[in-house]
C-alpha positions in Angstrom: 38.5 -7.7 15.6 36.0 -9.9 14.1 38.5 -11.9 12.1 37.2 -10.5 8.7 39.4 -8.6 6.5 38.4 -5.2 4.9 37.8 -7.0 1.6 35.3 -9.3 3.0 33.5 -6.6 5.0 33.2 -4.6 1.9 31.9 -7.5 -0.2 29.2 -8.1 2.5 28.2 -4.5 2.3 27.9 -4.6 -1.4 25.9 -7.6 -1.3 23.7 -6.4 1.2 23.1 -3.2 -0.8 22.4 -5.0 -3.8 19.8 -7.0 -2.0 18.1 -3.8 -0.7 17.7 -2.4 -4.2 16.5 -5.6 -5.6 13.7 -5.5 -2.9 13.0 -1.7 -3.5 12.6 -2.5 -7.3 10.2 -5.5 -6.9 7.8 -3.4 -4.4 7.3 -0.7 -7.4 5.2 -3.2 -9.4 1.8 -1.7 -10.2 -1.3 -3.2 -11.6 -2.0 -3.0 -15.3 -5.5 -1.9 -14.4 -4.4 1.3 -12.7 -4.4 3.5 -15.8 -7.8 2.1 -16.7 -9.2 3.1 -13.3 -7.8 6.5 -13.4 -9.3 6.9 -16.8 -12.7 5.7 -15.7 -12.6 8.0 -12.6 -11.8 11.1 -14.9 -14.8 10.1 -17.1 -17.2 9.9 -14.1 -16.0 13.1 -12.8 -16.9 14.9 -16.1 -20.3 13.5 -15.8 -20.4 14.9 -12.1 -20.6 11.3 -10.7 -18.4 10.9 -7.7 -17.4 7.7 -6.1 -14.7 6.0 -3.9 -12.9 2.8 -5.2 -11.1 0.5 -2.8 -7.4 0.1 -4.1 -4.7 -2.5 -3.0 -1.9 -0.4 -1.4 0.7 -2.9 -2.7 0.0 -3.2 -6.5 -2.8 -0.5 -6.8 -5.3 -2.7 -8.4 -9.1 -2.1 -8.0 -9.7 -5.9 -7.6 -9.9 -5.6 -3.8 -12.8 -7.4 -2.0 -13.8 -7.9 1.7 -12.6 -11.3 3.2 -15.7 -13.4 4.1 -16.2 -15.0 7.5 -16.0 -18.5 5.9 -12.4 -17.8 4.7 -11.1 -16.4 8.0 -12.5 -13.1 9.2 -15.1 -14.2 11.6 -14.0 -11.4 14.2 -14.8 -8.7 11.8 -18.2 -10.4 10.7 -19.1 -10.3 14.4 -18.2 -6.8 14.6 -15.0 -7.2 17.1 -12.4 -5.9 14.5 -12.2 -3.9 11.4 -13.1 -5.9 8.2 -10.1 -7.6 6.3 -9.6 -7.0 2.8 -7.7 -9.0 0.0 -6.4 -8.2 -3.4 -7.5 -10.8 -6.2 -4.5 -9.7 -8.3 -1.4 -10.0 -6.0 -2.8 -11.7 -2.8 -2.2 -8.8 -0.4 -4.4 -9.1 2.8 -4.9 -6.6 5.5 -7.5 -4.6 7.5 -6.5 -1.3 6.0 -7.4 -0.6 2.5 -6.9 2.6 0.2 -9.6 4.3 -1.7 -9.1 6.1 -5.1 -11.6 8.8 -5.5 -12.7 11.4 -7.9 -14.3 13.6 -5.3 -13.2 17.1 -4.9 -11.3 17.4 -1.8 -11.6 20.3 0.8 -8.6 22.0 2.5 -9.5 20.1 5.7 -9.2 16.7 4.0 -5.7 17.7 2.3 -4.4 18.6 5.9 -5.5 15.4 7.2 -3.8 13.5 4.2 -0.8 15.4 4.8 -0.7 14.4 8.5 -1.3 10.9 7.8 1.5 10.9 5.3 3.9 12.6 7.9 2.9 10.2 10.6 3.6 7.2 8.2 6.9 8.7 7.2 7.9 9.0 10.8 6.8 5.5 11.7 8.9 4.2 8.7 11.8 6.2 10.0 11.6 4.8 13.4 11.4 1.3 12.0 14.7 1.8 10.0 16.5 3.0 13.1 15.5 -0.1 15.0 
């Protein structure tokens, strides 16, 4: 055996579970600007104005901007890689950004979104197994 009693193992499991729950709860934080964004998109849709707005995948804030070449994204500026974006609200920085839209979606677009979600779920499942 490993020299640990059953009580010690149980305490470690509970501590680990509590830590995981804490991480999950902290990741659910959303921007205070999200309801305003949804409302603005609904108003524009009523006026038949359709657009895409970049949204932070972490906090759902619309305060996302492209990182400039001077700050550290020279490869994208030169066209070697995709552009890097950053959220001014939470500090998130990546090359992938979500877009909120009020455009009507076609059946083909819904299928593409569903396939992307399935692929993402599969990737997360494989990552957990490792």
